[in-house]
Backbone as a ProteinNet text record, in pm:
[ID]
protein_1_A
[PRIMARY]
MIIRNIFIDFGGVLVRTEDRIPRNRAAEKLGMTPRELEKIIFESESSLRASLGEIPEEAHWQEVANTLRLKRDKSDEITKEFFAGDRVDVTWLNALRNQRPEHKVALISNAWSGLRAFITREGFADVFDHMIISAEVGIMKPDPRIYLLALEELNASGDESVFIDDMLTNVEGARSVGMKGIHFTEPDRALQELQYLLNEHR
[TERTIARY]
-528.6	-483.5	-351.5	-256.2	-125.2	-138.5	-69.3	-62.2	51.8	17.4	118.1	143.8	52.9	60.6	43.3	128.8	122.2	93.7	-20	-56.3	-44.4	9	35	10.8	-32.5	-54.8	79.6	75.7	198.4	195.8	121.2	118.8	56.5	127.2	80	130.5	191	245.3	394.1	425.5	566.1	635.3	558.9	613.3	517.5	574	492.3	551.7	467.9	513.8	564.7	695.9	757.4	791.2	808.4	840.3	739.5	652.2	546.2	588.7	708.3	752.5	755.5	813.5	812.5	671.1	580.3	442	373.6	399.4	343.3	399.1	528.8	593.7	538.7	516.6	462.4	324.2	241.6	107.2	112.2	201.7	214.4	250.1	336.2	375.5	256.1	155.7	36.7	-77	-52.2	-155	-271.6	-242.8	-349.2	-300.5	-392.5	-353.9	-299	-218.5	-170.1	-285.3	-392.8	-507.7	-569.7	-579.9	-635.8	-550.3	-419.8	-329.4	-337.8	-345.8	-358.1	-484.5	-593.6	-719.2	-706.6	-636	-616.3	-533.7	-430.8	-340.5	-400.3	-465.1	-507.3	-656.3	-740.4	-885	-962.9	-894.1	-960.7	-1015	-1097.2	-1152.3	-1040.8	-939.8	-831.4	-748.7	-735.8	-664.8	-740.7	-872.5	-954.6	-944.8	-953.6	-946.6	-809.4	-703.6	-569.3	-555.4	-618.6	-612.4	-685.4	-784.8	-859.3	-801.3	-693.2	-629.8	-702.6	-796.3	-870.7	-786.9	-691	-595.9	-458	-349.9	-215.3	-182.2	-87.1	-46.3	-8	58.5	101.5	-16.5	-129	-248	-301.1	-290.9	-332.4	-246.4	-115	-27.6	-51.1	-86.4	-120.8	-247.8	-342.5	-465.8	-438.7	-345.5	-305.1	-248.7	-162.2	-105.4	-215.1	-312	-422.5	-503.2	-531.1	-609.5	-536.4	-405.7	-325	-293.7	-331.9	-306.6	-157.3	-80.9	63.5	112	223.3	289.7	342.7	355.2	387.3	521.1	621.3	751	742	663.8	645.4	563.6	461.1	379.9	464.7	553.8	640.1	734.6	778.9	863	785.3	660.3	574.2	552.2	526.9	503.8	626.5	743.5	867.2	883.6	854	863.7	756.9	638.1	526.4	564.1	636.7	672.5	808.9	875.8	1013.3	1023.8	913.8	917.1	875.9	851.6	811.1	933.5	917	1027.3	980.6	1064.9	1039.9	1085.8	1002.8	1033.7	1120.9	1251.2	1347	1332.1	1296.2	1276.9	1167	1056.3	945.9	983.7	1054.5	1095.9	1183.3	1277	1365.8	1290	1192.7	1111.5	1033.5	981.2	907.4	1001.4	1119.1	1217.6	1247.7	1260	1295.8	1185.3	1064.2	952.8	951.2	1026.8	1033	1152.2	1147.1	1036.8	931	945.2	846.6	704.8	693.5	565.2	574.6	464	455.9	416.9	473.9	447.9	398.4	286.5	230.1	178.1	185.9	136.8	-6.2	-92.3	-223.5	-235.2	-227.7	-222.3	-318.8	-390.8	-464.1	-362.8	-321.4	-212	-221.4	-149.5	-146	-50.2	-43.2	29.3	180.4	234.8	379.5	435.1	349.5	399	497.7	467.1	556.6	696.2	700.9	830.5	903.4	829.7	890.2	953	879.2	929.5	1053	1051.5	1167	1285.7	1260.1	1366.9	1430.4	1347.4	1397.8	1463.3	1453.4	1530.4	1469.1	1334.5	1276.9	1165.5	1169.9	1073.9	1094.2	1214	1244	1167.2	1108.9	1032.5	907.1	853.7	720.7	723.5	639.7	613.8	521.7	437.5	342.2	298.5	261.5	210	74.6	-27.7	-160.3	-178.7	-179.1	-188	-318.3	-397	-533	-534.5	-439	-436.3	-416.9	-353.5	-327.5	-444.7	-525.2	-634.3	-772.4	-779.9	-907.7	-1004.2	-952	-1032.9	-958.6	-1033.8	-972.6	-1023.6	-937.2	-980.4	-1082	-1183.6	-1206.7	-1298.5	-1307.7	-1387.4	-1337.3	-1422.1	-1377.9	-1308.2	-1340.4	-1283.4	-1132.1	-1075.5	-930	-858.1	-920.4	-860.4	-873.7	-987.7	-1007.4	-909.8	-884.8	-787.6	-648	-614.1	-482.4	-464.5	-567.2	-560.8	-543.9	-616.9	-607.6	-467.6	-408.5	-274.8	-169.4	-189.3	-93.8	-137.6	-250.4	-306.3	-322.9	-380.9	-390.3	-536.1	-558.2	-691.3	-694	-811.6	-824.4	-784.6	-821.5	-793.4	-645.7	-565.4	-419.9	-346	-419.9	-362.9	-394	-303	-322.9	-298.6	-376.5	-362.2	-339.2	-246	-206.8	-230.7	-302.8	-334.4	-355.4	-325.1	-345.5	-488.9	-570.3	-709.9	-798.1	-871.7	-953	-1053.9	-1112.4	-1210.9	-1149.4	-1021.5	-954.1	-925.6	-894.3	-874.3	-1005.2	-1114.9	-1246	-1283.4	-1242.7	-1266	-1196.2	-1073	-997.9	-1063.8	-1107.5	-1174	-1302.8	-1367	-1494.3	-1477.6	-1354.3	-1329.6	-1253.9	-1251.3	-1194.2	-1050.2	-988	-849.6	-844.5	-735.7	-711.9	-661	-684.4	-647.3	-573.1	-476.8	-405.1	-420.4	-475.4	-488.6	-358	-286.9	-155.3	-174.1	-140.6	-149.6	-13.1	77.3	212.3	307.1	419.2	505.4	547.5	603.3	654	540.3	429.5	316.2	261.3	247.2	194	287.4	417.8	514.5	504.4	483.1	463.5	335.6	229.8	102.7	119.8	194.1	217.1	295.5	402	484.7	406	322.9	239.6	143.7	82.2	-13.5	54.1	172.7	246.5	287	328.3	368.8	248.4	134.3	13.5	-42.3	-17	-72.2	42.9	121.1	234.3	195.3
-0.9	123.7	100.2	189.9	178.4	200.4	117	138	235.8	351.8	454	473.5	423.1	452.8	325.7	310.3	197.2	251.3	213.3	249.9	124.6	140.1	22.1	49.4	-53.3	-49.5	-61.8	-38.9	-49.4	-174.5	-170.4	-282.7	-406.5	-519	-643.8	-664.5	-560.6	-568.6	-533.1	-407.1	-364.9	-394.3	-402.1	-447.4	-553	-666.5	-778.8	-842.2	-908.2	-981.4	-1117.2	-1128.7	-1251.5	-1347.3	-1296.1	-1378.7	-1345.4	-1439	-1414.4	-1443	-1495.2	-1529.9	-1407.5	-1292.4	-1175.8	-1129.6	-1132.7	-1091.9	-1187.8	-1316.5	-1416.1	-1398.4	-1367.8	-1349.9	-1226.9	-1118.8	-996.4	-1022.7	-1095.3	-1126.4	-1216.3	-1312.3	-1406.4	-1333.4	-1234.5	-1156.8	-1085.1	-1056.5	-985.3	-1079.8	-1210.4	-1307.6	-1306.2	-1275.9	-1272.9	-1340.5	-1363	-1421.7	-1312.8	-1351.3	-1252.3	-1178.5	-1251.1	-1188.6	-1081.4	-1107	-1008.1	-881.6	-899.1	-783.6	-708.3	-781.8	-717.8	-632.6	-681	-605.5	-475.1	-477.2	-355.1	-253.5	-303	-213.4	-164.9	-255.6	-222.6	-198.7	-248.4	-243.6	-168.3	-102.3	-27.1	105.1	169.6	299.6	401.8	398.9	496.7	470.2	343	311.5	367	348.6	401.9	554	618.1	764.3	813.7	741	778.6	759.3	653.2	627.6	734.3	796.4	903.9	1041.9	1045.5	1172.7	1254.2	1190.6	1263.2	1282.2	1191.8	1204.9	1169.3	1221.7	1184.4	1041.9	982.4	845.2	832.2	932.9	931.5	910.2	973.5	958.6	816.2	753.2	613.1	524	544.5	459.4	480.2	601.9	625.8	549	543.9	469.5	319.1	271.2	129.9	99.9	188.9	170.8	169.2	258.4	263.5	134.3	84.7	-37.7	-157.2	-160.9	-270.4	-251.4	-134.6	-100.5	-109.3	-47.1	-43.5	100.5	124.6	253.6	264.4	386.7	408.6	345.3	349.9	293.5	142	77.2	-67.4	-100.6	-21.5	-41.4	-26	70.6	92.7	-25.8	-89.4	-209	-322.3	-339.1	-442	-413.6	-286.4	-247	-274.2	-242.3	-265.8	-414.2	-497.5	-642.2	-689.7	-632.9	-669.9	-655.9	-549.5	-522.1	-578.4	-648.1	-692.4	-794	-862.8	-961.7	-907.6	-777.7	-716.1	-687.5	-709.6	-688.4	-607.2	-515.5	-440.5	-526	-536.9	-619.1	-540.4	-561	-487.7	-523.6	-648.3	-690.6	-609	-592	-512.9	-365.9	-311.6	-171.5	-148.4	-238.8	-224.2	-241.2	-332.5	-352.1	-225.2	-158.6	-34.5	77.3	83.5	182.6	165.1	39	10.3	47.4	67.2	106.6	256.4	331.6	475.5	508.6	612.9	709.5	671.7	552.7	513.4	511.7	468.9	468.9	555.9	618.6	685.6	582.3	597	502.8	581.2	537.8	609.4	511.3	554.2	477.2	519.5	421.5	450.3	362.1	421.1	341.9	392.3	298.8	329.3	323.2	437.8	440.2	562.4	553.4	662.8	772.8	877.2	997.7	979.8	872.1	854.9	783.1	740.2	656.2	728.4	851.6	923.8	938.5	971	985.2	850.9	742.4	608.6	575.7	598.1	567.4	650.5	776.8	864.1	817.1	784.5	739.3	608.7	519.6	389.8	396.9	513.1	535.7	487.6	481	442.1	535.4	660.2	759.8	784.9	758	780.7	688	581.4	486.8	552.2	651.4	703.7	843.8	861.5	995.8	1070.8	995.1	1057.7	955	1004.9	918.4	969.9	885.4	916.3	835.1	902	836.7	879.1	782.4	811.5	914.5	907.3	1001.6	1145.7	1162.2	1296.1	1350.4	1260.4	1305.4	1283.1	1209.8	1190.7	1096.7	1009.3	910.6	777.7	669.1	536.7	448.7	362.5	256.6	169.1	116.7	118	230.6	339.5	454.5	500.2	502.3	540.8	676.2	764.2	899	898.7	801.1	802.9	765	676	640.2	755	821.2	936.6	1048.6	1067.7	1167.8	1130	1002.3	955.6	978.5	948.2	971.4	1119.4	1201.9	1346.7	1397.6	1347.6	1393.1	1361.5	1250	1211.8	1257.3	1330	1370.4	1248.8	1141.9	1013	974.2	882.1	826.5	682.9	637.3	503.1	394.3	409.1	303.1	295.2	390.5	386.3	351.3	296	275	136	85.2	-41.9	-20.6	-91.3	-81.1	-219.7	-228.5	-356	-348.3	-446.4	-446	-590.7	-618.1	-753	-777.1	-673.2	-687.6	-673.3	-778.7	-780.9	-666.6	-632.6	-523.8	-391.8	-371.4	-248.8	-251.5	-369.8	-385	-356.4	-408.1	-384.8	-236.7	-166.2	-22.3	50.9	9.4	69.8	38.1	-85.6	-124.2	-45.4	-5.9	66.7	204.2	257.4	386.9	369	246.2	221	175.5	157.5	111.5	-40.8	-90.4	-233.9	-271.5	-396	-434.9	-566.3	-574.9	-699.3	-729.1	-845.3	-887.5	-954.8	-891.5	-938.3	-1051.7	-1173.9	-1289.1	-1353.6	-1335.3	-1392.8	-1302.9	-1262.3	-1159.1	-1186.7	-1304.7	-1334.2	-1339.7	-1401.2	-1412.3	-1274.7	-1187.4	-1052.8	-974	-993	-923.3	-972.9	-1101.8	-1157.9	-1103.5	-1093.1	-1039.8	-895.1	-817.6	-677.9	-668.7	-746.8	-740.7	-783.8	-886.1	-931.9	-821.4	-755.6	-649.2	-533.1	-496.2	-384.9	-418.7	-545.3	-587.2	-592.4	-634.3	-645.9	-509.9	-410	-274.8	-175.6	-198.2	-109.4	-7.7
-2727.9	-2665.2	-2591.5	-2611.6	-2547.3	-2395.9	-2316.6	-2172.1	-2144.5	-2092.1	-2064.8	-1915	-1830.5	-1686.7	-1602.9	-1503.6	-1411.2	-1271.8	-1217.1	-1079.6	-992.6	-872.1	-790.7	-642.3	-572.3	-427.9	-355.6	-224.9	-144.5	-57.1	54.8	147.7	86.6	96.1	37.4	-103.8	-161	-296.9	-295	-276.2	-275.9	-143.1	-36.6	91.9	145.4	190.3	233.9	358.8	436.3	554.5	508	492.8	444.3	558.3	676.9	793.9	903.6	935.2	1032.4	1175.8	1195.3	1331	1423.3	1381.6	1471.8	1506.7	1409.9	1433.8	1532.7	1515.8	1607.1	1747.8	1755.1	1884.6	1956.7	1882	1942.2	2000.8	1926.5	1974.7	2097.8	2095.1	2207.6	2336.5	2326.1	2444.1	2506.5	2423.4	2470.2	2508.1	2491.7	2525.1	2428.6	2302.5	2201.9	2074.9	1982.5	1854.3	1762.2	1662.1	1565.7	1497.1	1468.2	1402.5	1490.8	1620.3	1712.3	1715.2	1714	1714.9	1582.3	1472.3	1340.6	1332	1389.9	1385.6	1462.7	1576.2	1654.4	1575.1	1505.8	1433.6	1301.7	1227.7	1091.5	1072.9	1164.4	1140.7	1247.6	1336.2	1442.3	1388.3	1468	1427.8	1406.8	1494.4	1480.7	1354.5	1316	1192	1071.6	1072.7	964.3	957.4	1072.6	1075.8	1028.9	1067	1022.8	871.9	818.8	675.1	594.9	656.3	590.2	619.6	696.5	728.7	832.7	904.6	1008.2	1134.5	1155.9	1266.3	1212.9	1271.3	1226.8	1270.4	1204.2	1237.8	1384.4	1437.7	1578.1	1671.5	1642.4	1727.7	1722.3	1605.8	1594.4	1682.2	1679.2	1760.3	1909.9	1947.8	2088.3	2125.4	2032.8	2056.9	2065	1984.2	1992.6	2130.9	2180.3	2314.4	2419.7	2405.8	2502.2	2499.5	2379.3	2364.6	2425.3	2407.2	2461.4	2609.2	2661.8	2802.2	2835.5	2747.4	2762.9	2763.5	2832.3	2819.6	2677.1	2631.7	2491.9	2451.5	2535.3	2497.3	2479.4	2564.8	2552.1	2428.4	2401.4	2282.2	2156	2154.8	2039.2	2016.5	2125	2112.7	2044.8	2087.6	2028.1	1880.1	1848	1709.4	1622.7	1673.7	1599.4	1568.3	1668.9	1648	1548.8	1558.2	1471.5	1324.2	1290.5	1151.4	1111.3	1202.9	1176.9	1064	1033.6	926.2	790.6	782	655.7	568.1	439.6	345.8	225.5	182.4	59.4	-58.5	-161.5	-278.1	-376	-366.7	-448.9	-596.4	-623.6	-762.6	-829.4	-757.3	-811.9	-826.3	-726.5	-735.5	-858.4	-881.3	-997	-1127.8	-1127.9	-1248.6	-1281.5	-1179.2	-1201.1	-1246.8	-1187.3	-1231.5	-1379.6	-1421.3	-1560.6	-1658.8	-1608.4	-1695.1	-1724	-1646.2	-1667.4	-1755.2	-1835.4	-1847.7	-1951.6	-2012.8	-2114.8	-2056.8	-1931.1	-1861.9	-1736.6	-1702.3	-1573.9	-1468.2	-1348.7	-1239.2	-1118.5	-1062.6	-947.7	-842.9	-720	-605.5	-573.3	-543.2	-485	-362	-243.8	-121.4	-15.2	46.2	169.5	282	330.6	427.2	517.5	628.4	725.9	679.8	758.5	717.1	708	764.3	763.5	642.7	549.1	439.4	349	310.2	219.4	280.8	409.5	477.2	482.4	504.2	506.6	371.9	264.8	130.3	98.6	136.7	114.7	197.5	321.9	412.8	365.3	310.1	264.4	126.8	61.4	-59.7	-189.5	-197.9	-326.3	-372.7	-328	-378	-527.9	-576.3	-717.7	-811.2	-755.5	-837.2	-894.5	-822.4	-854.2	-915	-1017	-1067.6	-972	-903.6	-811.2	-707.1	-589.3	-483.9	-436.8	-447.7	-396.9	-269.9	-155.6	-24.4	41	82.9	130.6	243.4	333.8	445.7	398.6	283.1	230.5	148.8	92.3	4.5	64.3	176.9	245.4	175.1	89.6	17.6	20.8	36.6	39.9	-73.7	-124.9	-214.4	-140.5	-207	-351.3	-400.4	-326.1	-369.7	-507.4	-607.7	-742.9	-748.4	-655.2	-658.8	-644.6	-573.1	-553.3	-682.9	-761.6	-891.2	-991.5	-987.3	-1076.2	-1041.6	-912.6	-869.2	-917.5	-905.2	-950.2	-1100.1	-1175.6	-1320.3	-1351.2	-1278.7	-1298.8	-1266.9	-1158.9	-1118	-1223.9	-1296.7	-1400.2	-1539.2	-1544.1	-1672.5	-1762.6	-1702.8	-1769.4	-1791.4	-1884	-1906.1	-1856.7	-1816.5	-1761.4	-1857.3	-1985.9	-2082.5	-2120.9	-2074.1	-2095.2	-1966.6	-1869.5	-1736.2	-1682.7	-1599.2	-1530.5	-1381.1	-1298.9	-1154.1	-1096.2	-1000.3	-939.2	-788.9	-733.9	-591.4	-545	-419.2	-366.4	-321.8	-313.3	-274.4	-398.2	-426.9	-549.1	-552.4	-437.4	-434.3	-480.3	-451	-495	-645.3	-696.5	-840.7	-914.1	-857.7	-919.3	-916.5	-809.4	-803.3	-915.9	-946.2	-1056.9	-1190.8	-1205.1	-1330.7	-1352.1	-1242.5	-1254.1	-1318.2	-1319.6	-1384.4	-1515.9	-1567.4	-1698.9	-1702.4	-1584.1	-1580.4	-1595.7	-1649.9	-1649.1	-1509.6	-1468.5	-1333.5	-1328.3	-1237.8	-1209.6	-1060.9	-1029.8	-890	-849.1	-758.3	-713.6	-612.9	-654.9	-563.9	-540.9	-635.1	-625.6	-704.6	-644.5	-704.6	-848.5	-875	-1010	-1111.2	-1070.8	-1163	-1198.2	-1098	-1123.1	-1214.9	-1195.9	-1280.5	-1425.1	-1441.7	-1575.3	-1639.8	-1558.4	-1609.2	-1654.4	-1574.9	-1610.8	-1741.3	-1752.6	-1873.3	-1996.6	-1979.9	-2091.4	-2136.1	-2037.7	-2068.9	-2139.1	-2091.1	-2153.2	-2296	-2317.6	-2451	-2545.6	-2490.3	-2569.8	-2612	-2527.5	-2552.2	-2570.7	-2673.5	-2702.3	-2810.9
[MASK]
++++++++++++++++++++++++++++++++++++++++++++++++++++++++++++++++++++++++++++++++++++++++++++++++++++++++++++++++++++++++++++++++++++++++++++++++++++++++++++++++++++++++++++++++++++++++++++++++++++++++++

């Protein structure tokens, strides 16, 4: 079966923490470990609610400030430093651009309400035919419904689609609805796997 559609994750794939020094420094200023700070930002109840669209991203950041017992301006400084080591993978973005229009390309991301604006602001919204963001649809990976929704939005079938994610459980969720899956562990290797799969299913 020909692969006509490429679905891809965002955090950990298209944008990754390449320099951990700023994140470590932010945590040190708060007297905590980087892991403790990451849990507050990414694994707290407010983060989950923001990812499901139950609260806006702004409300989550206010809750982070409350948890850290900081005034909002100081909390925002810490947050800015926390993300300072993150980098957008331009090689991957260009590779995805080069797959269009022969293939449709879509994002499936567990993310807060600000992601679409971030992608537009950073200038790579053109990479995607469609963006499925959990905060906008109220469903998170690996719930099979989010992959089925993504397929529906592209008028695509699972056996003509591949999904790429750095979390194996999310890849398995995609496979459960008939999509092929690539577990993203290393940028160049994953890109080679994608190209091999596309060549194999032409």
